[in-house]
C-alpha positions, 0 to 999 in steps of 0.5 A: 699608217700604211695600207696593202691589198694582198691576194694569195693564190693555191691552196688557200680555202678550206685550209684555215688560211684565214683564220690563221691570217686573221690571228696574225693580223691581230698579233701584228696590230692591224685591221681589215679583212681575209676574204674567200674569192670565188677564183679559188684566191683569198683576198686580204686587206690590211691597214696599220704600221708599215713594218707590221704589214711587212710581216704579214706579207711574209707570213702570207707567202707561207701561210698556215701548215696545211696551205700551199702558197703558189703566188702572192701579189700586194698593191698599194690600197687607200685604207678607209679607218677599218677597226678590227680584223675580219673574215669572210 
C-alpha cells in the first residue's frame, strides 16, 4: 500500500476543492483526508494503491472547475491505516 501527502496552492479554498477531492478519492478507493490550511493551501493525504494515488495526483493538478491550482507538491507519507476519506 502506498501513501502520499499533497500540498495544493492557488485558489483552492471556498471552491468545493475538498469535497471534490473526497469524491475523487472515494471513486479511486483511497483513504485519507483533505484539510484547509491557515496559509490558504489544502493538504491532501491519500493512502491506497499507487496507481490510484497517481490518478488522484493528476486530478489535483487541475481540481474542480472553480479552482485554480498554481502549485502541487507531493511527498511520500508514512500511512497510518486511515479508514475512509474525510474533509476538515
